[in-house]
VOKOL-506111 format. One line per 5 residues: number of its first residue (from 1); their letters; for each residue x, y, z of N, C-alpha, C. Coordinates in Angstrom, 2 decimals. Each point is the difference from the previous one (the first is absolute). Layout:
BEGIN
NUM = A = X Y Z X Y Z X Y Z | ...
//
This chain:
BEGIN
1 = XXXXX = 98.55 119.63 72.46 -0.45 0.61 -1.25 1.01 1.02 -0.49 | 0.56 0.77 0.93 0.95 1.03 -0.39 1.23 -0.61 -0.67 | 0.50 -1.11 0.55 1.18 -0.62 -0.58 -0.31 -0.57 -1.39 | -1.24 -0.41 -0.22 -0.39 -0.51 -1.32 0.04 1.11 -1.05 | -0.43 1.20 0.37 0.06 1.14 -0.92 1.45 0.35 -0.33
6 = XXXXX = 0.86 -0.02 1.00 1.42 0.29 -0.20 0.61 -1.05 -0.91 | -0.34 -1.23 0.25 0.51 -1.13 -0.79 -0.35 0.16 -1.48 | -1.26 0.31 -0.27 -0.46 0.15 -1.38 0.66 1.22 -0.65 | 0.12 1.09 0.75 0.60 1.21 -0.56 1.46 -0.23 -0.38 | 0.73 -0.73 0.83 1.40 -0.31 -0.30 0.09 -0.88 -1.24
11 = XXXXX = -0.81 -1.05 -0.05 0.01 -0.90 -1.16 -0.40 0.75 -1.27 | -1.02 0.86 0.10 -0.45 0.75 -1.17 1.08 0.95 -0.48 | 0.68 0.68 0.91 1.05 0.95 -0.38 1.14 -0.71 -0.73 | 0.42 -1.13 0.53 1.07 -0.77 -0.66 -0.46 -0.51 -1.37 | -1.24 -0.47 -0.07 -0.54 -0.52 -1.26 -0.14 1.11 -1.03
16 = XXXXX = -0.50 1.14 0.42 -0.22 1.13 -0.91 1.31 0.49 -0.60 | 1.07 0.01 0.79 1.30 0.46 -0.48 0.83 -1.14 -0.60 | -0.59 -1.18 -0.08 0.64 -1.19 -0.59 1.30 -0.40 0.68 | 0.00 0.07 1.35 1.13 -0.50 0.78 -0.22 -1.49 0.19 | 0.32 -0.74 -1.04 -0.23 -1.44 -0.02 1.31 -0.70 -0.34
21 = XXXXX = 0.37 -0.97 0.81 1.20 -0.79 -0.27 1.28 0.82 0.07 | 0.65 0.22 -1.16 1.29 0.67 -0.05 -0.05 1.50 0.23 | -1.14 0.61 -0.17 -0.12 1.44 0.25 -0.47 0.19 1.44 | 0.76 0.75 0.78 -0.31 0.11 1.41 0.15 1.44 0.48 | -0.49 0.25 1.21 0.05 1.32 0.60 0.42 -0.14 1.46
26 = XXXXX = 0.48 1.09 0.56 0.42 0.02 1.40 -1.20 -0.26 0.90 | 0.21 -0.78 1.02 -1.09 -0.36 0.91 -0.57 1.24 0.69 | 0.81 1.03 0.18 -0.46 1.24 0.64 -0.96 0.78 -0.90 | 0.08 -0.21 -1.31 -0.91 0.69 -0.91 -1.44 -0.45 0.16 | -0.21 -1.17 0.58 -1.36 -0.51 0.17 -0.75 0.78 1.08
31 = XXXXX = 0.73 0.72 0.83 -0.63 0.80 1.06 -0.59 1.31 -0.54 | 0.48 0.44 -1.12 -0.42 1.29 -0.53 -1.51 0.03 -0.22 | -0.60 1.14 0.35 -1.44 0.16 -0.17 -0.81 -0.40 1.22 | 0.66 -0.63 0.96 -0.67 -0.37 1.24 0.39 0.99 1.10 | -0.87 0.22 0.99 0.37 0.88 1.12 1.13 -0.62 0.83
36 = XXXXX = 0.83 0.84 0.56 1.15 -0.48 0.78 -0.40 -0.87 1.18 | -1.15 0.26 0.59 -0.41 -0.80 1.16 -0.41 -1.42 -0.39 | -0.06 -0.30 -1.29 -0.35 -1.35 -0.48 1.22 -0.80 -0.45 | 1.21 0.58 0.12 1.20 -0.67 -0.51 0.24 -1.36 0.65 | -0.29 -0.14 1.29 0.18 -1.30 0.66 -0.93 -1.05 -0.61
41 = XXXXX = -1.24 0.38 -0.24 -0.96 -0.91 -0.63 0.45 -0.37 -1.41 | 0.51 0.97 -0.74 0.45 -0.25 -1.37 1.18 -0.97 0.00 | 0.96 0.22 0.90 1.15 -0.92 0.09 -0.45 -1.40 0.35 | -0.98 -0.11 0.87 -0.54 -1.30 0.39 -0.66 -0.70 -1.19 | -0.77 0.75 -0.78 -0.68 -0.56 -1.18 1.04 -0.42 -1.05
46 = XXXXX = 1.03 0.81 -0.21 1.04 -0.34 -0.97 0.68 -1.29 0.40 | 0.36 -0.15 1.28 0.64 -1.23 0.46 -0.93 -1.20 -0.16 | -1.28 0.21 0.21 -0.99 -1.07 -0.18 -0.06 -0.43 -1.48 | 0.00 0.98 -0.91 -0.03 -0.31 -1.44 1.26 -0.76 -0.43 | 1.13 0.35 0.60 1.25 -0.71 -0.30 -0.08 -1.43 0.50
51 = XXXXX = -0.49 -0.20 1.24 -0.14 -1.35 0.55 -0.95 -0.86 -0.83 | -1.06 0.62 -0.53 -0.96 -0.74 -0.83 0.54 -0.31 -1.38 | 1.08 0.65 -0.40 0.59 -0.24 -1.31 -0.58 0.85 -1.11 | -0.82 0.98 0.35 -0.56 0.89 -1.03 1.01 1.06 -0.42 | 0.91 0.36 0.91 1.07 0.94 -0.32 1.32 -0.73 0.04
56 = XXXXX = 0.87 0.34 -0.93 1.36 -0.52 -0.02 0.94 1.08 0.51 | 1.01 -0.40 0.75 0.97 0.95 0.54 1.32 -0.19 -0.71 | 0.59 1.14 -0.40 1.33 -0.03 -0.60 0.90 0.88 0.87 | 0.90 -0.63 0.77 0.90 0.81 0.81 1.07 0.65 -0.87 | 0.23 1.28 0.20 1.03 0.72 -0.73 0.89 0.71 1.01
61 = XXXXX = 1.10 0.56 -0.47 0.91 0.70 0.92 -0.62 1.30 0.51 | -1.05 0.48 -0.63 -0.64 1.25 0.41 -1.37 -0.22 0.64 | -0.35 -1.23 0.32 -1.26 -0.28 0.70 -0.80 -1.11 -0.64 | -1.11 -0.34 0.63 -0.89 -1.05 -0.52 -0.84 0.54 -1.14 | -0.12 -0.78 -1.05 -0.85 0.31 -1.13 -1.08 -1.09 -0.08
66 = XXXXX = -1.20 0.37 -0.43 -1.09 -0.97 -0.10 -0.68 0.08 -1.36 | -0.60 -1.10 -0.38 -0.80 -0.07 -1.22 -1.06 -1.07 0.20 | -0.97 -0.01 -0.88 -1.04 -1.02 0.04 0.56 -1.32 -0.52 | -0.44 -1.08 0.57 0.41 -1.33 -0.44 -0.75 -0.33 -1.29 | 0.72 -0.14 -1.13 -0.69 -0.26 -1.27 -0.75 -1.33 -0.03
71 = XXXXX = 0.42 -0.96 0.82 -0.68 -1.30 0.04 -1.34 0.07 0.72 | -0.21 1.06 0.79 -1.24 0.14 0.77 -0.85 1.16 -0.52 | 0.25 0.44 -1.23 -0.68 1.17 -0.57 -1.51 -0.20 -0.10 | -0.45 -1.19 -0.34 -1.43 -0.27 -0.08 -0.68 0.18 1.35 | 0.64 -0.49 1.03 -0.53 0.15 1.36 -0.01 1.47 0.42
76 = XXXXX = 1.05 0.73 -0.36 0.08 1.43 0.33 -1.11 0.77 -0.68 | -0.23 -0.30 -1.28 -1.09 0.67 -0.73 -1.34 -0.27 0.65 | -0.23 -1.23 0.43 -1.29 -0.34 0.62 -0.18 0.72 1.34 | 1.07 0.18 0.76 -0.08 0.75 1.26 -0.40 1.43 -0.29 | 0.63 0.61 -1.00 -0.30 1.39 -0.35 -1.43 0.12 -0.51
81 = XXXXX = -0.42 -0.90 -0.89 -1.34 0.07 -0.57 -1.09 -0.26 1.04 | 0.26 -0.90 0.93 -0.98 -0.32 1.04 -0.26 1.22 0.86 | 1.02 0.79 0.26 -0.17 1.18 0.84 -0.72 1.12 -0.74 | 0.13 0.04 -1.34 -0.66 1.05 -0.78 -1.51 -0.18 -0.04 | -0.48 -1.22 0.21 -1.43 -0.28 -0.08 -0.77 0.61 1.15
//
């Protein structure tokens, strides 16, 4: 259950700031707002979202950048809305 909350919070944060497709943010920024003792769980959830194809990774010379996959936006919205209920 805890990982599901983290998953939704990450997706919601990216969606709210419109990090979709070409607009991306540093992968380390997704940890902000979470307690430090949860960073391992957050990294695990981020890697899971990447494997599922919900997050896109853009490697840059200054680190990994991530954004929401625009082709899966409908599915992302439904995940967020399902958790709000």
